[in-house]
C-alpha positions as CSV (number, residue, x, y, z in Angstrom):
1,X,-0.7,20.3,-70.1
2,X,2.2,22.3,-68.6
3,X,2.5,26.0,-68.1
4,X,5.8,27.5,-69.5
5,X,5.4,31.0,-68.3
6,X,3.4,32.7,-65.7
7,X,3.6,36.5,-66.8
8,X,1.0,38.7,-65.7
9,X,0.2,39.6,-69.3
10,X,0.5,36.2,-71.0
11,X,0.1,32.5,-70.1
12,X,2.2,30.0,-72.1
13,X,0.8,26.4,-72.2
14,X,1.9,23.3,-73.8
15,X,-0.8,20.8,-74.5
16,X,0.9,17.3,-75.2
17,X,-2.2,15.9,-76.9
18,X,-5.9,16.0,-77.7
19,X,-6.8,14.9,-73.9
20,X,-4.8,18.1,-72.8
21,X,-6.4,20.3,-75.2
22,X,-9.8,19.2,-74.1
23,X,-8.8,19.6,-70.2
24,X,-7.9,23.3,-71.3
25,X,-11.2,23.7,-73.0
26,X,-12.9,22.3,-69.6
27,X,-10.9,24.9,-67.6
28,X,-12.0,27.7,-69.9
29,X,-15.6,26.8,-69.6
30,X,-15.2,26.8,-65.6
31,X,-13.5,30.3,-65.8
32,X,-15.6,32.4,-68.2
33,X,-18.5,34.4,-67.1
34,X,-21.3,36.5,-68.7
35,X,-20.3,38.9,-71.4
36,X,-17.0,37.1,-72.1
37,X,-15.7,37.2,-75.7
38,X,-13.1,34.5,-76.3
39,X,-10.9,34.5,-79.5
40,X,-9.1,31.6,-80.9
41,X,-6.4,32.1,-83.3
42,X,-4.4,29.5,-85.3
43,X,-3.9,28.1,-88.6
44,X,-6.0,25.2,-90.2
45,X,-6.3,22.1,-88.1
46,X,-4.5,24.1,-85.2
47,X,-7.0,22.6,-82.7
48,X,-9.4,25.7,-82.3
49,X,-12.4,23.7,-82.9
50,X,-11.4,21.0,-80.5
51,X,-10.8,23.6,-77.6
52,X,-13.9,25.2,-78.2
53,X,-15.9,21.8,-78.6
54,X,-14.6,20.7,-75.3
55,X,-15.5,24.1,-73.6
56,X,-19.0,24.1,-74.9
57,X,-19.7,20.5,-73.9
58,X,-18.3,21.3,-70.4
59,X,-20.6,24.5,-70.2
60,X,-23.6,22.5,-71.3
61,X,-22.9,19.7,-69.0
62,X,-23.1,17.2,-71.9
63,X,-19.9,15.4,-73.0
64,X,-21.6,13.9,-75.9
65,X,-23.2,16.9,-77.2
66,X,-23.0,17.2,-80.9
67,X,-21.0,20.4,-81.5
68,X,-20.6,21.0,-85.3
69,X,-18.1,23.4,-86.8
70,X,-19.7,26.7,-87.8
71,X,-17.4,27.1,-90.8
72,X,-20.1,27.1,-93.3
73,X,-23.0,28.5,-90.9
74,X,-20.6,31.3,-89.4
75,X,-22.3,30.8,-86.1
76,X,-23.8,27.9,-83.9
77,X,-25.9,28.8,-81.0
78,X,-26.5,26.9,-77.7
79,X,-29.0,27.3,-75.1
80,X,-28.9,26.1,-71.5
81,X,-25.2,26.4,-70.8
82,X,-23.3,28.0,-68.3
83,X,-23.5,30.9,-67.5
84,X,-26.0,31.4,-70.4
85,X,-26.3,31.1,-74.1
86,X,-23.2,30.3,-76.0
87,X,-22.2,31.3,-79.6
88,X,-19.6,29.6,-81.4
89,X,-18.5,31.8,-84.4
90,X,-16.2,30.9,-87.3
91,X,-15.3,34.0,-89.3
92,X,-13.2,32.1,-91.9
93,X,-15.7,32.6,-94.7
94,X,-16.7,36.0,-93.6
95,X,-16.8,38.2,-96.7
96,X,-17.4,41.6,-95.0
97,X,-16.9,42.6,-91.4
98,X,-20.3,44.4,-91.6
99,X,-21.9,40.9,-91.6
100,X,-20.9,40.6,-87.8
101,X,-23.9,42.6,-87.0
102,X,-26.1,40.0,-88.4
103,X,-24.7,37.3,-86.3
104,X,-26.2,38.6,-83.0
105,X,-23.0,38.6,-81.0
106,X,-23.8,41.8,-78.9
107,X,-27.2,40.2,-77.9
108,X,-25.5,36.7,-76.8
109,X,-22.8,38.7,-74.7
110,X,-25.4,40.4,-72.7
111,X,-26.5,37.0,-71.0
112,X,-23.8,34.5,-72.2
113,X,-20.4,33.9,-73.8
114,X,-19.1,34.0,-77.5
115,X,-16.2,32.1,-78.9
116,X,-14.8,33.3,-82.2
117,X,-12.3,31.4,-84.5
118,X,-10.4,33.4,-87.0
119,X,-11.0,36.7,-85.0
120,X,-8.9,38.9,-87.1
121,X,-11.3,39.0,-90.1
122,X,-13.6,40.7,-87.7
123,X,-11.2,42.7,-85.4
124,X,-12.7,46.0,-86.3
125,X,-16.2,45.0,-85.0
126,X,-15.4,42.5,-82.3
127,X,-13.5,44.6,-79.8
128,X,-11.1,43.4,-77.1
129,X,-11.6,39.8,-75.8
130,X,-11.7,38.8,-72.4
131,X,-9.3,35.8,-73.3
132,X,-7.4,35.6,-76.5
133,X,-5.9,32.1,-77.5
134,X,-3.1,31.7,-79.9
135,X,-2.6,28.1,-80.9
136,X,0.6,26.9,-82.7
137,X,0.9,23.0,-83.3
138,X,4.2,21.5,-83.6
139,X,4.7,19.9,-87.0
140,X,3.8,16.2,-87.2
141,X,2.7,16.1,-83.5
142,X,-0.2,16.3,-81.3
143,X,1.7,19.0,-79.3
144,X,0.1,22.4,-79.3
145,X,1.8,25.6,-77.9
146,X,-0.8,28.0,-76.6
147,X,-0.4,31.6,-75.6
148,X,-3.3,33.1,-73.7
149,X,-3.8,36.6,-72.8
150,X,-6.5,39.0,-71.7
151,X,-8.4,40.7,-68.7
152,X,-9.8,37.3,-67.6
153,X,-6.4,35.6,-67.4
154,X,-6.6,35.4,-63.6
155,X,-9.7,33.3,-63.7
156,X,-8.4,31.1,-66.2
157,X,-5.0,30.4,-64.3
158,X,-7.2,29.7,-61.3
159,X,-9.4,27.2,-63.0
160,X,-6.0,25.6,-64.3
161,X,-5.0,25.3,-60.7
162,X,-8.1,23.5,-59.7
163,X,-7.2,21.0,-62.3
164,X,-3.7,20.6,-61.1
165,X,-5.3,20.0,-57.6
166,X,-7.2,17.2,-58.9
167,X,-4.3,15.8,-60.7
168,X,-2.2,15.7,-57.5
169,X,-5.1,13.7,-55.9
170,X,-5.0,11.2,-58.6
171,X,-7.9,12.3,-60.5
172,X,-6.4,13.1,-63.6
173,X,-9.2,11.4,-65.7
174,X,-12.0,13.0,-63.7
175,X,-14.2,15.4,-65.6
176,X,-15.3,18.8,-64.2
177,X,-18.8,20.3,-64.4
178,X,-20.2,23.7,-63.1
179,X,-22.5,22.9,-60.2
180,X,-23.4,26.2,-58.5
181,X,-22.2,29.4,-57.0
182,X,-23.8,31.3,-53.7
183,X,-24.1,34.7,-52.6
184,X,-20.4,34.8,-51.4
185,X,-17.4,34.3,-53.4
186,X,-17.6,30.4,-53.2
187,X,-18.4,28.3,-56.1
188,X,-18.8,24.5,-56.5
189,X,-18.1,22.0,-59.0
190,X,-19.1,18.4,-59.8
191,X,-16.1,16.2,-60.1
192,X,-17.1,13.2,-62.2
193,X,-14.7,10.5,-61.0
194,X,-14.6,6.9,-62.2
195,X,-16.6,5.5,-59.2
196,X,-18.6,8.2,-57.8
197,X,-19.3,11.9,-58.2
198,X,-17.6,14.3,-55.9
199,X,-17.9,17.9,-54.9
200,X,-15.1,20.6,-55.3
201,X,-15.5,23.7,-53.0
202,X,-13.6,26.6,-54.6
203,X,-13.4,29.1,-51.7
204,X,-10.5,31.5,-52.3
205,X,-9.6,33.9,-49.2
206,X,-11.2,37.1,-50.3
207,X,-10.1,40.7,-49.1
208,X,-11.7,41.6,-46.0
209,X,-13.1,44.8,-47.3
210,X,-12.9,48.3,-45.7
211,X,-12.4,48.7,-42.0
212,X,-15.4,49.9,-40.3
213,X,-14.4,53.0,-38.0
214,X,-16.8,52.3,-35.1
215,X,-15.5,48.7,-34.9
216,X,-11.8,48.8,-36.2
217,X,-12.2,45.8,-38.3
218,X,-14.1,45.0,-41.6
219,X,-17.8,43.7,-41.7
220,X,-16.7,40.1,-42.1
221,X,-14.8,40.3,-39.0
222,X,-17.8,41.6,-37.0
223,X,-20.3,39.3,-38.4
224,X,-17.9,36.3,-38.1
225,X,-17.7,35.2,-41.8
226,X,-15.6,32.3,-42.5
227,X,-12.4,33.5,-44.3
228,X,-10.9,30.0,-45.3
229,X,-12.1,26.3,-45.7
230,X,-10.7,25.5,-42.3
231,X,-14.3,26.2,-40.6
232,X,-16.1,23.9,-42.9
233,X,-13.7,21.0,-42.4
234,X,-14.0,21.4,-38.6
235,X,-17.8,21.8,-38.5
236,X,-18.2,18.9,-41.0
237,X,-16.2,16.5,-38.8
238,X,-17.9,17.7,-35.7
239,X,-21.4,16.9,-37.2
240,X,-20.5,13.5,-38.7
241,X,-18.9,12.3,-35.3
242,X,-22.3,13.0,-33.7
243,X,-24.1,10.8,-36.2
244,X,-25.2,13.5,-38.7
245,X,-24.9,13.7,-42.3
246,X,-22.3,16.2,-43.8
247,X,-19.8,16.0,-46.6
248,X,-16.7,14.1,-45.6
249,X,-13.5,15.8,-46.9
250,X,-11.3,13.9,-49.0
251,X,-8.5,16.4,-50.1
252,X,-7.7,20.0,-49.2
253,X,-5.4,22.8,-50.4
254,X,-5.9,25.2,-47.5
255,X,-3.9,28.0,-49.1
256,X,-5.7,28.0,-52.3
257,X,-9.1,27.3,-50.8
258,X,-9.7,24.1,-52.5
259,X,-11.7,21.4,-50.7
260,X,-12.8,18.0,-52.3
261,X,-15.6,16.2,-50.6
262,X,-18.1,13.3,-50.9
263,X,-21.3,14.0,-52.8
264,X,-24.5,13.6,-50.6
265,X,-26.9,13.3,-53.5
266,X,-29.3,15.4,-55.4
267,X,-32.5,15.0,-53.4
268,X,-34.1,18.1,-52.3
269,X,-36.9,18.9,-49.8
270,X,-38.8,20.7,-52.6
271,X,-41.6,19.2,-54.7
272,X,-41.5,19.2,-58.5
273,X,-43.3,22.5,-58.6
274,X,-40.7,24.0,-56.2
275,X,-42.8,23.9,-53.0
276,X,-41.5,23.0,-49.6
277,X,-42.4,19.4,-48.8
278,X,-43.7,18.9,-45.2
279,X,-42.2,15.5,-44.5
280,X,-38.5,16.3,-45.4
281,X,-38.9,19.9,-43.7
282,X,-40.1,18.4,-40.7
283,X,-37.3,15.8,-40.7
284,X,-35.0,18.6,-41.1
285,X,-36.6,20.4,-38.0
286,X,-36.1,17.1,-35.8
287,X,-32.6,17.0,-37.0
288,X,-32.1,20.5,-35.7
289,X,-33.7,19.5,-32.4
290,X,-31.1,16.7,-32.1
291,X,-28.3,19.2,-32.8
292,X,-29.5,21.5,-30.0
293,X,-29.6,18.6,-27.5
294,X,-26.0,18.2,-28.0
295,X,-23.0,19.7,-26.4
296,X,-20.8,21.9,-28.6
297,X,-17.3,23.1,-27.6
298,X,-16.2,26.3,-29.1
299,X,-12.8,24.8,-30.5
300,X,-13.1,22.0,-33.1
301,X,-10.1,20.2,-34.7
302,X,-9.4,20.9,-38.4
303,X,-9.0,17.4,-39.9
304,X,-5.5,16.0,-39.5
305,X,-3.8,19.5,-39.5
306,X,-3.2,19.7,-35.9
307,X,-5.0,23.1,-35.8
308,X,-8.3,23.9,-34.4
309,X,-11.1,26.2,-35.5
310,X,-12.4,28.5,-32.9
311,X,-16.3,28.6,-33.4
312,X,-17.2,32.3,-32.8
313,X,-19.9,33.6,-30.7
314,X,-23.0,34.9,-32.3
315,X,-22.8,37.9,-29.9
316,X,-24.5,41.1,-29.6
317,X,-22.0,42.9,-31.9
318,X,-22.5,40.4,-34.9
319,X,-26.3,40.4,-34.5
320,X,-26.4,44.2,-34.4
321,X,-24.3,44.7,-37.3
322,X,-26.4,42.2,-39.4
323,X,-29.5,44.4,-38.7
324,X,-27.8,47.4,-39.8
325,X,-27.7,46.1,-43.3
326,X,-31.4,47.1,-43.5
327,X,-30.7,50.8,-42.9
328,X,-27.5,50.8,-44.9
329,X,-29.1,49.3,-48.0
330,X,-32.7,48.4,-47.9
331,X,-34.1,51.7,-46.9
332,X,-32.9,53.8,-49.8
333,X,-33.9,51.1,-52.3
334,X,-37.3,51.1,-50.8
335,X,-37.8,54.7,-50.0
336,X,-35.3,56.6,-52.3
337,X,-33.9,58.3,-48.9
338,X,-31.7,57.7,-46.2
339,X,-32.9,57.4,-42.5
340,X,-32.9,60.6,-40.5
341,X,-30.6,60.4,-37.4
342,X,-33.7,60.0,-35.1
343,X,-35.0,57.1,-37.2
344,X,-31.8,55.4,-37.2
345,X,-31.2,56.0,-33.4
346,X,-34.7,54.5,-32.7
347,X,-33.9,51.4,-34.9
348,X,-30.7,50.8,-33.1
349,X,-32.3,51.3,-29.8
350,X,-35.2,48.8,-30.5
351,X,-32.8,46.2,-31.8
352,X,-30.6,46.7,-28.7
353,X,-33.4,46.1,-26.6
354,X,-34.4,42.8,-28.5
355,X,-30.8,41.6,-28.7
356,X,-30.5,42.0,-24.9
357,X,-33.8,40.0,-24.5
358,X,-31.9,37.0,-25.9
359,X,-29.0,36.9,-23.3
360,X,-30.7,33.9,-21.5
361,X,-31.7,32.2,-24.7
362,X,-30.6,28.7,-25.2
363,X,-27.3,28.6,-27.0
364,X,-26.0,25.9,-29.4
365,X,-24.2,25.7,-32.7
366,X,-25.9,27.8,-35.4
367,X,-25.2,26.5,-38.8
368,X,-26.7,29.7,-40.0
369,X,-28.0,28.7,-43.5
370,X,-30.4,25.8,-42.8
371,X,-32.7,26.3,-45.7
372,X,-33.8,24.5,-48.9
373,X,-30.5,25.0,-51.0
374,X,-28.5,23.6,-48.1
375,X,-30.5,20.5,-47.2
376,X,-30.0,17.4,-49.2
377,X,-33.0,15.1,-48.8
378,X,-32.1,11.4,-48.8
379,X,-35.6,9.7,-48.4
380,X,-34.1,6.2,-48.9
381,X,-32.2,6.4,-45.8
382,X,-33.4,6.4,-42.2
383,X,-33.1,8.4,-39.0
384,X,-31.0,11.4,-39.3
385,X,-29.2,10.0,-42.3
386,X,-32.1,11.2,-44.4
387,X,-31.2,15.0,-43.8
388,X,-27.9,16.0,-45.4
389,X,-26.5,19.2,-44.4
390,X,-24.2,21.5,-46.4
391,X,-22.9,25.3,-46.4
392,X,-22.2,25.6,-42.7
393,X,-18.7,27.2,-42.7
394,X,-20.1,30.3,-41.1
395,X,-21.3,28.2,-38.0
396,X,-21.3,30.1,-34.8
397,X,-22.5,29.6,-31.0
398,X,-25.7,31.4,-30.5
399,X,-29.3,31.3,-30.0
400,X,-30.6,27.8,-31.4
401,X,-33.9,29.3,-32.4
402,X,-32.0,31.2,-35.3
403,X,-31.6,27.8,-37.5
404,X,-35.3,26.9,-36.9
405,X,-36.3,30.2,-38.1
406,X,-34.0,29.8,-41.1
407,X,-35.7,26.6,-42.0
408,X,-39.3,27.6,-41.3
409,X,-38.9,31.0,-43.2
410,X,-37.0,30.0,-46.1
411,X,-35.8,33.1,-48.0
412,X,-35.8,31.3,-51.4
413,X,-39.1,29.4,-51.2
414,X,-42.5,30.5,-50.0
415,X,-43.4,28.8,-46.6
416,X,-47.1,29.3,-45.6
417,X,-48.0,30.3,-42.0
418,X,-49.5,26.8,-41.7
419,X,-46.2,24.9,-42.8
420,X,-44.2,27.2,-40.7
421,X,-46.3,26.0,-37.7
422,X,-45.8,22.3,-38.6
423,X,-42.1,22.8,-38.8
424,X,-41.9,24.6,-35.6
425,X,-44.3,21.9,-33.9
426,X,-42.1,19.2,-35.2
427,X,-38.9,20.9,-33.6
428,X,-40.7,21.5,-30.3
429,X,-42.0,18.1,-30.2
430,X,-38.6,16.5,-30.8
431,X,-37.0,18.4,-28.0
432,X,-36.2,16.5,-24.7
433,X,-38.2,17.0,-21.5
434,X,-37.5,20.3,-19.7
435,X,-37.5,22.2,-23.1
436,X,-38.8,25.8,-22.4
437,X,-41.4,26.1,-25.0
438,X,-42.3,29.6,-23.9
439,X,-38.9,31.1,-23.8
440,X,-38.5,29.4,-27.2
441,X,-41.4,31.2,-28.8
442,X,-40.0,34.6,-27.9
443,X,-36.4,33.6,-29.1
444,X,-37.9,32.3,-32.4
445,X,-39.7,35.3,-33.4
446,X,-36.8,37.7,-32.5
447,X,-34.2,35.6,-34.4
448,X,-36.8,35.2,-37.4
449,X,-37.3,39.0,-37.5
450,X,-33.4,39.5,-37.0
451,X,-32.8,37.2,-39.9
452,X,-35.4,38.6,-42.3
453,X,-34.2,42.2,-41.4
454,X,-30.5,41.1,-42.3
455,X,-31.5,39.3,-45.6
456,X,-33.6,42.3,-46.9
457,X,-30.5,44.3,-46.5
458,X,-28.3,41.5,-48.1
459,X,-30.5,41.0,-51.0
460,X,-30.4,44.7,-51.9
461,X,-26.6,44.8,-51.3
462,X,-26.1,41.9,-53.6
463,X,-27.9,43.7,-56.5
464,X,-26.5,47.2,-56.0
465,X,-22.9,46.4,-54.9
466,X,-22.2,43.0,-56.3
467,X,-24.3,43.0,-59.5
468,X,-26.4,40.2,-58.6
469,X,-30.0,41.6,-59.4
470,X,-31.7,38.1,-59.4
471,X,-31.7,38.2,-55.5
472,X,-34.2,41.0,-55.6
473,X,-37.0,38.4,-56.8
474,X,-36.8,37.0,-53.2
475,X,-37.4,40.3,-51.5
476,X,-41.1,40.3,-51.4
477,X,-41.1,36.8,-49.8
478,X,-38.8,38.3,-47.0
479,X,-40.9,41.2,-46.4
480,X,-43.9,38.9,-46.1
481,X,-42.1,37.0,-43.4
482,X,-41.1,40.2,-41.7
483,X,-44.7,41.4,-41.5
484,X,-45.8,38.0,-40.2
485,X,-43.1,38.2,-37.6
486,X,-44.1,41.7,-36.5
487,X,-47.6,40.7,-35.6
488,X,-45.8,39.0,-32.4
489,X,-46.4,41.2,-29.4
490,X,-42.5,40.9,-28.6
491,X,-42.0,43.0,-31.7
492,X,-44.5,45.7,-31.2
493,X,-41.9,48.4,-31.1
494,X,-40.3,47.3,-34.3
495,X,-43.7,47.1,-35.9
496,X,-44.4,50.7,-35.0
497,X,-40.9,51.7,-36.2
498,X,-41.5,49.9,-39.7
499,X,-44.8,51.4,-40.3
500,X,-43.7,54.9,-39.6
501,X,-40.9,54.5,-42.0
502,X,-42.4,52.3,-44.8
503,X,-46.2,52.5,-44.2
504,X,-48.7,50.2,-42.9
505,X,-48.1,46.5,-42.7
506,X,-51.0,43.9,-43.7
């Protein structure tokens, strides 16, 4: 497949054979999003159905799925795809554009994607497509000349750049499959190579956002959020050289933000019913204990680039701005009003005291997101090889208790007070002689409260600013953890502020 043009309005492609057309369909399925209407124009036997079939199979994660032509049925529907249901529509036999309303296209677009062949027959009703494909086959040849336009062209171009990255790294025959996204702009794909599955991280550099007047830089800079794939490469290598299990990177395009790594497996620390399992959770706690016994420099080499990554400090400024997410986002969501100047001043003052109390806390590398989605359980292994660690590009040097709190108060899955105690006990038991358990108890509850405070604000922000309402389903859990933390004497002042703002805690 070759691109002949890179105009902003139109992308001109040449597919040399059926395999190229299928790769284009694959790239399409990894570029579309909920609400996308995709139109496919071209004469009989132009390759519209081949393109649609490849896209649908990729979205379903099933390369052998039966994808019949909708020529006679007008529409074929598929559930369980990415990002939701898919409708494959063929209007060739449509007798009246009014019939379109009976096909349920609008309903599918609310949660999924619609592909339409012969769209001109329903143009009056369909509206503007996110991507419009015009396919022109060369006579007596498999070659297809394809013109693509639409508002989602940049996403398709980006997906095709990933395919080129794989081609350059000798993975021309590899298949791509959507894996997951996260709360950031990062997304992941499974790359099905001949010998083993691999992971592709797609982490394009994003705009920093608005400069905060009080800091002179955007939020991401103050909170020390990774802005490239270099931190991931550096921290992964640092972990593996110490005998821990993290993905090994195989290829990288640092400017584009593409990273190809090994696949650690599909094991999880959750049961089949979605509950945290004690054995792997405690093994993860023991792994954290080992990490916190190591010496961690604040400069780490970035692969073989000759560059180094400066691991930022989890300093008072970063910790403070994270807590500010609660008054900035959560308060209005919960109460319908903003804090008064006095309420905000009291909030900032009490957190200033709590963060100051951490000045003498034990410092170590803080991976920052050690919770169930980021722990790969490898129960057939032994030692620290059982616990695979991922998603640590935002690592900082700060209070070691933070990652223990992240594990023991998982924001995605309920952790009972009893299991939390087991996890913390496993951690403290694994620490070397001389470990200050009393100081850790204070540091742990402060960091647990700081994390819950931050996440309450983040989940509301993800809903209201980023259009990701699904995160709100986790909010009651985070509130329960916060109530649990606020029972500790070290947080008495925060509890009083909370109850005066939101009402009594249980």
